[in-house]
C-alpha positions as MATLAB code, in Angstrom:
seq = 'MKILKQEFNWNSDSLYHVMVFLLMASIPLSKYTTSMSQMGLTALWLWHGVETGYLKGFSKTDWFSPSRWLLFVIQSLREIWKAFIAKWKAFFGNKEAMVLASLYLMLVIGLLWTSDFNYALKDLRTKVPLIILPLFLATGPKIKTKTLHWMLLGYSLALFGGTLYRLILLYNLEITDPRNIYAHMSHIRFSLNLVMSIFSLLYMSWKRAFEPLWMRTGMVLLAFYFALFMIYMQYDTGVALMVIVAVIVAFVAAFRQSGLKSRYLLIAVSLLIFIIPVVYVSSVVREFRSVKPVYIFKLDQYTSNGNLYQHDTTNFLIENGEYPGLYICDKELRREWEKRSRVSFDGFDQKEQLLRSTLIRYLASKGLRKDSLGISNLSDNDIHAIESGVTSFKNKSGFNIKTQVYNYLLSYSNYHNKGDPNAGSLVQRIEYWRTSLFIIQKSPWFGVGTGDIPSAFERQYNEMNSPLKPEFRKRSHNQYLSTLVAFGIFGFVWFVFALLYPAIKLNRLKQYYYLVFFIVVMVSMLTEDTIESQEGVTFFAFFTCLFLLAWKYSDGVTKNIAQIDSTIG';
ca = [
     -52.247   24.260   -1.953;
     -50.101   27.901   -2.200;
     -47.094   25.760   -1.278;
     -47.268   23.686   -4.343;
     -47.519   27.131   -6.717;
     -44.329   28.254   -4.999;
     -41.093   27.090   -6.793;
     -39.850   24.523   -4.719;
     -37.357   21.900   -5.575;
     -39.023   18.918   -4.805;
     -35.775   16.653   -6.203;
     -33.096   18.525   -4.141;
     -30.289   16.355   -3.068;
     -29.479   18.200    0.689;
     -32.070   16.589    2.891;
     -30.782   13.609    1.430;
     -26.956   14.231    2.629;
     -27.734   15.837    6.111;
     -29.619   12.383    6.643;
     -26.363   11.161    5.073;
     -24.307   12.947    7.031;
     -26.182   12.189   10.729;
     -25.900    8.253   10.032;
     -22.080    9.603    9.860;
     -22.066   11.000   12.723;
     -24.614    8.344   14.872;
     -22.133    5.222   13.738;
     -19.465    5.765   17.352;
     -21.918    6.844   19.181;
     -25.702    5.646   19.262;
     -27.054    2.552   18.016;
     -30.974    4.048   18.309;
     -29.707    7.183   15.943;
     -27.932    5.178   14.159;
     -31.291    2.921   13.102;
     -33.679    5.938   13.053;
     -31.198    7.602   10.404;
     -30.773    4.751    8.289;
     -34.910    4.515    8.725;
     -34.268    8.278    7.585;
     -32.658    7.319    4.401;
     -34.646    4.649    3.601;
     -37.666    7.116    3.203;
     -35.485    9.837    1.197;
     -33.909    7.099   -0.714;
     -37.749    6.486   -1.713;
     -38.448    9.759   -2.826;
     -35.432   10.550   -4.566;
     -35.529   10.365   -8.709;
     -39.642   11.366   -8.126;
     -40.658   12.906  -11.619;
     -42.822   15.625   -9.239;
     -44.314   17.166  -12.283;
     -47.755   15.745  -11.208;
     -47.391   17.843   -8.067;
     -48.899   21.007  -10.353;
     -51.291   19.278  -11.583;
     -52.869   19.050   -8.066;
     -52.537   23.197   -6.979;
     -55.960   24.010   -8.287;
     -58.151   21.678   -7.332;
     -60.386   20.546   -4.569;
     -58.761   19.153   -1.715;
     -61.866   18.677    0.098;
     -63.258   16.287   -2.746;
     -62.063   12.329   -1.978;
     -61.439   11.627   -5.506;
     -58.556   13.936   -5.889;
     -56.922   12.368   -2.596;
     -57.365    9.175   -3.962;
     -55.708   10.133   -7.469;
     -53.017   12.442   -5.858;
     -52.127    8.876   -3.377;
     -52.576    6.710   -6.818;
     -49.900    9.170   -9.299;
     -47.895    9.454   -6.255;
     -47.180    5.905   -5.841;
     -47.510    5.466   -9.144;
     -44.690    8.219  -10.088;
     -42.686    6.731   -6.371;
     -42.722    2.827   -8.488;
     -41.058    4.208  -11.026;
     -38.641    5.814   -9.647;
     -38.075    2.819   -6.875;
     -37.502    0.717  -10.498;
     -35.129    2.672  -11.996;
     -32.743    2.875   -9.046;
     -33.140   -1.248   -9.125;
     -31.973   -1.174  -12.612;
     -29.456    0.903  -11.662;
     -28.615   -1.215   -9.100;
     -28.246   -4.278  -10.619;
     -26.219   -2.639  -13.768;
     -23.482   -1.374  -10.844;
     -21.163   -4.555  -10.451;
     -18.744   -3.129   -8.131;
     -21.963   -2.823   -5.514;
     -23.585   -6.151   -6.808;
     -20.354   -7.200   -5.644;
     -20.780   -5.729   -2.395;
     -24.067   -6.598   -0.903;
     -22.983  -10.140   -2.366;
     -21.714  -10.247    1.315;
     -25.353  -10.514    2.568;
     -26.441  -12.524   -0.069;
     -23.765  -15.150    1.505;
     -25.229  -15.085    5.051;
     -28.986  -16.230    3.008;
     -26.625  -18.684    1.239;
     -25.434  -19.958    4.510;
     -28.831  -20.466    5.876;
     -28.900  -23.730    3.850;
     -27.020  -25.665    6.151;
     -27.567  -23.892    9.275;
     -29.662  -26.026   12.463;
     -29.969  -22.604   14.579;
     -31.923  -20.334   12.736;
     -32.812  -18.271   15.155;
     -29.242  -16.265   15.524;
     -29.482  -16.802   12.037;
     -32.153  -14.893   11.389;
     -31.120  -12.815   14.276;
     -27.909  -12.189   12.337;
     -29.416  -11.654    9.154;
     -31.124   -8.600   11.340;
     -27.824   -7.341   12.573;
     -26.207   -7.056    8.590;
     -28.995   -5.300    7.212;
     -26.219   -2.241    6.613;
     -24.063   -4.620    4.240;
     -27.133   -4.373    1.424;
     -29.305   -1.660    2.053;
     -26.622    0.506    2.287;
     -24.561   -0.424   -1.031;
     -28.264   -0.421   -2.454;
     -28.894    3.238   -1.034;
     -25.097    5.276   -1.396;
     -25.102    3.880   -5.155;
     -28.264    5.016   -6.413;
     -29.070    8.453   -4.214;
     -27.131   11.628   -5.226;
     -23.641   11.563   -5.397;
     -21.751   13.592   -3.310;
     -19.686   15.852   -3.878;
     -16.131   16.760   -2.176;
     -16.560   19.882   -0.692;
     -19.717   18.514    0.824;
     -17.980   14.920    1.746;
     -15.252   17.492    3.988;
     -17.903   19.134    5.479;
     -19.230   15.819    6.887;
     -15.959   14.112    7.763;
     -15.338   17.410   10.002;
     -19.508   17.194   11.127;
     -18.341   13.560   12.000;
     -14.908   14.504   14.024;
     -16.812   16.451   16.035;
     -19.833   13.771   16.464;
     -16.478   11.634   17.842;
     -14.895   14.537   19.797;
     -17.993   14.789   22.025;
     -17.359   10.994   21.662;
     -14.732   11.073   23.742;
     -15.883   13.815   26.269;
     -18.589   11.389   27.683;
     -16.396    8.996   27.975;
     -13.780   10.910   29.923;
     -17.019   11.699   31.903;
     -18.085    8.213   32.761;
     -14.385    7.801   33.496;
     -14.122   10.141   36.081;
     -17.846    9.548   37.899;
     -18.397    5.707   37.882;
     -16.270    3.111   39.493;
     -14.066    2.520   37.006;
     -10.589    0.313   37.471;
      -9.637    0.055   33.437;
     -11.102    3.162   30.985;
     -11.023   -0.039   28.158;
     -14.151   -1.571   30.583;
     -16.227    1.463   29.913;
     -19.500    0.652   26.687;
     -20.868    3.846   25.674;
     -23.056    2.583   22.555;
     -19.732    0.197   21.059;
     -16.733   -1.474   22.307;
     -13.468    0.696   22.922;
     -11.753   -1.321   19.811;
     -14.799   -0.259   17.378;
     -14.490    3.693   19.114;
     -10.489    3.063   18.122;
     -11.095    2.422   14.447;
     -13.361    5.357   14.022;
     -10.469    7.689   15.866;
      -8.234    6.317   13.536;
     -10.269    7.169   10.939;
     -10.965   10.548   11.574;
      -6.967   11.610   12.826;
      -6.119   10.564    9.300;
      -8.940   12.686    7.384;
      -8.120   15.587    9.369;
      -4.507   15.853    9.318;
      -4.915   15.545    5.840;
      -8.198   17.970    5.426;
      -5.528   20.443    7.358;
      -2.499   19.372    4.925;
      -4.554   19.829    1.670;
      -6.654   23.026    2.901;
      -9.613   21.500    2.360;
     -11.018   24.663    4.724;
      -8.910   28.410    3.933;
      -9.472   30.037    7.316;
      -6.137   29.187    8.611;
      -8.094   28.790   12.602;
     -10.138   25.827   11.040;
      -6.885   24.155    9.867;
      -4.965   24.339   12.939;
      -8.153   23.356   14.661;
      -8.507   20.404   12.798;
      -4.945   19.352   13.672;
      -4.941   19.939   17.007;
      -8.219   17.739   17.196;
      -5.816   14.941   15.511;
      -3.725   14.986   17.605;
      -6.254   15.293   20.849;
      -7.434   12.195   19.174;
      -3.678   10.784   19.807;
      -3.841   11.568   23.090;
      -6.930   10.978   24.095;
      -6.179    6.627   23.205;
      -3.090    6.795   24.384;
      -4.995    8.356   28.134;
      -7.451    6.264   28.081;
      -5.481    2.930   27.273;
      -6.515    2.109   24.086;
      -3.386   -0.044   22.934;
      -5.009   -1.366   19.546;
      -6.289    2.048   17.982;
      -2.356    3.179   19.013;
      -0.743    0.187   17.091;
      -3.425    0.722   14.464;
      -2.497    4.725   14.504;
       1.263    3.534   13.540;
       0.332    1.263   11.332;
      -1.982    3.162    9.043;
       0.984    5.829    9.422;
       3.603    3.799    8.104;
       1.590    2.328    5.926;
       0.388    5.853    4.488;
       4.281    7.243    4.058;
       5.560    4.257    2.673;
       2.526    4.119   -0.389;
       3.033    8.217   -0.248;
       6.936    8.109   -0.934;
       6.182    5.121   -4.132;
       4.157    7.717   -5.823;
       6.724   10.665   -5.830;
       8.463   11.641   -8.652;
      11.220   13.859   -6.908;
      13.775   11.847   -5.074;
      13.871   14.139   -2.417;
      10.342   13.896   -1.188;
      10.182   10.154   -1.888;
      13.740    9.371    0.159;
      12.056   11.669    2.887;
       9.172    9.765    3.392;
      10.435    6.234    3.448;
      12.397    7.778    6.094;
       9.673    8.489    7.754;
       7.854    5.792    7.043;
      10.898    3.636    8.461;
      11.504    5.621   11.228;
       7.642    5.010   12.781;
       8.039    1.482   12.129;
      11.590    1.099   13.616;
      11.399    3.261   17.060;
       8.285    0.971   18.786;
      10.096   -1.929   17.408;
      13.625   -1.415   18.961;
      11.069    0.114   21.913;
       9.414   -3.112   22.590;
      12.110   -5.369   21.789;
      14.044   -4.026   24.621;
      11.266   -3.626   26.966;
      11.045   -7.659   26.247;
      15.053   -8.382   26.819;
      14.747   -6.774   30.029;
      12.114   -9.063   30.703;
      13.215  -11.472   30.342;
      16.890  -10.520   31.838;
      16.437  -11.273   35.900;
      18.831  -11.071   38.300;
      20.087  -14.813   39.831;
      18.097  -15.235   43.123;
      20.383  -17.613   45.509;
      17.540  -19.031   47.921;
      19.996  -19.658   50.693;
      20.882  -16.328   50.707;
      17.551  -14.715   50.657;
      16.295  -13.679   54.378;
      14.231  -16.192   55.717;
      12.054  -14.405   58.638;
       9.925  -10.445   59.017;
      11.206   -8.156   61.266;
       8.126   -9.367   63.060;
      10.199  -13.479   63.001;
       7.909  -14.619   61.194;
       8.997  -17.065   58.608;
       9.045  -16.076   55.113;
       7.932  -17.998   51.705;
      10.096  -17.460   48.373;
       7.473  -18.675   45.540;
       9.162  -18.866   42.344;
       6.597  -21.470   40.854;
       3.072  -20.074   41.259;
       4.454  -16.497   40.720;
       6.643  -15.766   36.919;
       9.074  -13.507   36.525;
       7.591   -9.644   36.413;
       8.783   -6.390   35.852;
      12.703   -7.985   35.592;
      12.135   -9.088   38.659;
      10.575  -12.090   41.166;
       7.303  -11.374   42.719;
       6.869  -14.297   44.598;
      10.069  -13.542   47.085;
       9.753  -12.755   50.375;
       6.466  -13.542   51.306;
       4.558  -13.785   54.586;
       0.822  -14.698   54.052;
       0.240  -14.253   58.203;
       1.001  -10.503   58.249;
      -0.374  -10.306   55.346;
      -3.676  -11.289   55.722;
      -3.694   -9.657   59.264;
      -2.458   -5.759   57.688;
      -4.788   -5.905   55.086;
      -7.903   -6.736   56.907;
      -7.185   -4.079   58.884;
      -6.989   -1.999   55.907;
      -9.519   -3.005   53.959;
     -13.152   -4.506   53.770;
     -12.360   -6.994   50.556;
     -11.477   -9.915   52.261;
      -7.848  -11.365   51.648;
      -8.950  -14.705   50.582;
     -11.867  -13.167   48.278;
     -11.308  -11.202   44.721;
     -11.034   -8.161   43.433;
     -13.042   -5.970   41.169;
     -11.978   -7.876   38.226;
     -12.267  -11.369   39.280;
      -8.555  -11.988   40.234;
      -7.670  -13.692   43.570;
      -7.012  -10.680   46.026;
      -3.742  -11.675   48.011;
      -2.492  -12.409   44.256;
      -2.968   -8.848   43.113;
      -1.858   -7.962   47.003;
       1.769   -9.120   46.099;
       2.141   -8.498   42.780;
       1.551   -4.485   43.309;
       3.812   -4.675   46.586;
       6.229   -6.073   44.248;
       5.781   -3.515   41.723;
       6.361   -1.296   44.569;
       9.487   -2.822   45.231;
       8.289   -3.743   48.734;
       8.422   -7.216   50.516;
       4.901   -8.716   51.515;
       5.082   -8.400   55.022;
       2.976   -6.106   57.393;
       6.517   -3.254   56.777;
       5.448   -3.068   53.111;
       1.309   -2.783   53.554;
       2.543   -0.356   56.327;
       4.115    1.934   53.146;
       0.708    1.434   50.831;
      -1.337    4.754   50.567;
      -5.017    4.446   50.858;
      -5.005    5.139   46.860;
      -2.826    1.607   46.839;
      -5.371    0.189   49.076;
      -7.829    0.994   46.284;
      -6.361    0.652   43.166;
      -5.209   -3.308   44.322;
      -9.531   -3.865   45.117;
     -10.124   -2.250   41.948;
      -7.601   -5.042   40.359;
      -4.596   -2.795   39.514;
      -1.623   -5.182   39.843;
       1.388   -2.128   39.299;
       0.950    1.229   40.786;
       2.227    1.812   37.145;
      -0.581    1.302   36.190;
      -2.745    4.022   37.591;
      -1.383    6.791   35.877;
      -2.975    6.057   32.244;
      -1.521    4.174   29.360;
       2.216    2.992   29.762;
       3.937    1.381   26.890;
       6.409   -0.803   29.392;
       3.633   -1.936   31.875;
       1.436   -2.972   28.201;
       4.210   -4.694   27.118;
       4.880   -6.406   30.506;
       1.257   -6.640   30.949;
       0.917   -8.991   27.584;
       4.223  -10.729   28.214;
       3.396  -11.522   31.690;
      -0.041  -13.133   30.295;
       1.402  -15.178   27.552;
       4.188  -16.895   29.893;
       1.433  -17.510   32.175;
      -0.336  -19.377   29.044;
       2.959  -21.358   27.995;
       3.730  -21.875   31.266;
       0.467  -22.854   33.032;
      -2.072  -23.049   30.161;
      -4.196  -20.259   31.542;
      -5.468  -17.952   28.850;
      -7.756  -16.293   31.110;
      -5.155  -14.117   32.528;
      -5.368  -11.220   28.970;
      -6.595  -10.591   26.279;
      -4.216  -11.501   23.935;
      -3.557  -15.488   25.088;
      -7.361  -15.463   25.209;
      -7.408  -14.728   20.828;
      -4.632  -17.196   20.690;
      -7.078  -19.862   22.138;
      -9.729  -18.396   19.855;
      -8.070  -18.248   17.140;
      -6.733  -22.131   18.161;
     -10.652  -22.979   18.363;
     -11.313  -21.923   15.226;
      -8.829  -23.923   13.358;
     -10.418  -27.065   14.787;
     -13.261  -26.194   13.666;
     -12.336  -25.027   10.433;
     -10.675  -28.250   10.375;
     -13.804  -30.473   10.604;
     -16.058  -28.335    8.147;
     -13.382  -27.062    5.457;
     -14.844  -25.918    2.268;
     -18.588  -24.707    3.619;
     -18.113  -24.023    6.944;
     -20.701  -24.145    9.615;
     -23.235  -22.124    8.062;
     -24.592  -18.428    9.025;
     -25.911  -19.450   12.344;
     -23.992  -21.983   13.721;
     -21.159  -20.156   14.983;
     -22.236  -19.847   18.668;
     -22.779  -23.972   19.017;
     -19.552  -24.762   16.650;
     -17.737  -22.688   19.232;
     -19.387  -24.136   22.323;
     -18.493  -27.500   21.138;
     -15.215  -27.200   20.423;
     -14.806  -25.340   23.782;
     -15.893  -28.413   25.433;
     -14.106  -31.106   22.924;
     -11.108  -29.219   24.345;
     -11.717  -29.025   27.574;
     -10.849  -25.148   26.981;
      -9.082  -23.755   30.444;
     -11.464  -20.849   29.598;
     -13.618  -19.386   32.139;
     -17.077  -19.544   30.052;
     -17.493  -15.528   30.301;
     -14.530  -15.921   28.144;
     -15.570  -18.186   25.580;
     -16.062  -15.823   22.438;
     -15.950  -16.307   18.932;
     -13.245  -15.952   16.744;
     -11.595  -12.237   17.245;
     -10.462  -12.484   13.738;
     -12.754  -11.634   10.947;
     -11.280  -13.743    8.474;
     -11.142  -17.039   10.735;
     -15.051  -16.006   11.207;
     -15.378  -16.095    7.761;
     -13.808  -19.844    7.341;
     -15.498  -20.956   10.363;
     -18.775  -20.179    8.627;
     -18.335  -20.522    5.239;
     -15.729  -22.360    4.838;
     -12.576  -21.774    1.816;
     -15.375  -21.341   -0.602;
     -16.932  -18.415    1.150;
     -13.233  -17.090    2.663;
     -12.580  -16.756   -1.026;
     -15.633  -14.606   -2.033;
     -14.996  -12.844    0.777;
     -11.291  -11.241   -0.359;
     -13.577  -11.129   -3.907;
     -15.632   -8.653   -2.528;
     -13.359   -6.650   -0.660;
     -10.967   -6.215   -2.988;
     -12.521   -6.222   -6.430;
     -14.994   -2.640   -5.711;
     -11.906   -1.052   -5.228;
      -9.633   -2.377   -7.681;
     -11.798   -2.260  -10.280;
     -12.988    1.606   -9.637;
      -8.986    2.428   -8.663;
      -9.678    3.978   -5.473;
      -6.808    2.599   -3.596;
      -5.036    5.350   -4.544;
      -7.504    7.763   -3.353;
      -6.522    8.503    0.342;
      -9.599    8.623    2.589;
     -10.298    5.105    0.782;
      -6.979    3.752    1.123;
      -6.926    4.644    5.407;
     -10.653    3.647    5.282;
      -8.694    0.168    4.292;
      -5.792   -0.092    5.962;
      -7.929    0.111    9.644;
     -10.339   -2.073    8.292;
      -8.254   -4.787    7.286;
      -6.167   -4.803    9.734;
      -8.159   -4.743   12.465;
      -9.840   -8.226   10.938;
      -6.802   -9.637   12.291;
      -7.599   -9.090   15.893;
     -11.309   -8.427   15.669;
     -14.624   -9.520   14.261;
     -14.938   -6.123   13.034;
     -18.516   -7.136   10.794;
     -20.258   -9.235   13.410;
     -21.732   -6.429   15.615;
     -24.139   -3.502   14.403;
     -21.623   -0.583   14.835;
     -18.915   -2.521   13.186;
     -21.010   -3.532   10.163;
     -22.371   -0.255    9.962;
     -18.679    1.245    9.860;
     -17.888   -0.849    7.732;
     -20.536   -0.600    5.306;
     -21.524    2.675    5.410;
     -17.637    4.117    4.884;
     -16.956    1.107    1.817;
     -20.330    2.784    0.472;
     -19.929    6.237    0.862;
     -16.329    6.326   -0.495;
     -16.681    3.642   -3.372;
     -20.331    4.048   -4.436;
     -20.996    7.611   -3.319;
     -18.576    9.826   -3.705;
     -18.449   11.536   -6.775;
     -14.265   12.922   -6.019;
     -12.957   13.566   -9.395;
     -14.851   17.008   -9.064;
     -12.824   17.898   -6.152;
      -9.591   19.785   -4.896;
      -8.109   15.893   -4.261;
      -7.762   13.382   -6.503;
      -5.744   10.920   -5.204;
      -2.772    9.925   -3.113;
      -0.480   10.919   -5.742;
      -1.049   14.705   -5.250;
       0.782   14.617   -2.207;
       3.819   15.344   -4.779;
       2.864   18.657   -5.489;
       2.785   19.689   -1.669;
       6.072   18.171   -0.810;
       7.826   18.717   -3.103;
];
């Protein structure tokens, strides 16, 4: 064939790196393309390292001869097999890759004391990236720093497309809470990707990874856009994680400075980033707890229409520093509400909350009494917001830190006083963690096995008579507790070892990109089952293996975070 006579680099790494990038860009956008990219990566990995000299012998042969085709296939398979064996030998000789892949082996071992094999096999399929990505990225062609920078830039542009898609959904669908938008992945895991991108963009711009000024400026603007996007979309987990990463990175960088001026400056910056949110949240908590005394006998007893008020300080707790349960007249509320809305006063809003409760809380947030006069002061937009489940007019204008803190405090107060964990994600997690601890106490050393986690939680919720609604009865929402539940203390110790050993052995905790990723993952595992879903486990396995195993970072412009000194100093 003529093409075989031409100079063609059969061992080119470029296509392999393109497939690695496609996988990176697919993680926050599409489960389908994530799976397809891994399949493409498998094919290219099988071809990588194949000795192609035998192809020259077929350049002048008779390609219409069946025996020639058979010989070609046999020799191709033989060379692919030789390369395959060589890559496996290299893999088994790579301790760090083996330790990372052992996380999958732990799942296989957990089958020994599992009774629900259907769920166990599903879990094994979901977590295949834990074994194939360490194998592929450890034994495939290495990635140079310049290539990595282009990948990270493309990854950020893919995320930009993902944010636009979510904004389109927000403005075109009947959505009351932006966090309920599920565009291929949950808002929390999307936030992990955004935080990773924000700090990568800022660092690449700072270190002049790309020379043109317009590119560096664009990267900074894109990073700030991602931060504003998370604030606007009420991704409070992402916002909190962004602050935590900034504090830790600045603090670590401070102690890697040789100049005292630079060190003190970075320490001051890290303390400011930490102290400002803490002081503000503390002030909101004090305001929440500080409520003016109420003298029931001094309150008006009748509405302007002569109907009796009810002053309820039992069912409606303190909210926004006030008692929302004061000045309630159900007779007038029902009559006026049904004139303004088709949603039943005795029914539920779109968030499955009692409409009456939502209406009362919304009126209170505007400082209105809960009577006919109060409803007459509501606009059509207010009515629609109440139908949608919005309990405060402040929640209509996007992310509001004070309102978010109030909502957490209110849900916790409701949980503490009434034992109801259904009011918010924070108190639901408290119930998940409490349930996890009960399960761990029953099987402390080896856990319940790979496949029995759902059934173990279901049994424990029933034994506890948990007040959680069936739709809220979920798993740990804490990766550390999930590991203890499934594999016990022995499995948990190995899990922590597998997270720490490769990074410490390779000295990568000093490297900026991996440090940021490590913080993102470790912190997210406190409130999420980060590696229990396809998108979560792929995010974890891919970036871990990319930064630890695939990146030949010693060839590049940036080796580790210590080089910040030369930039600041």
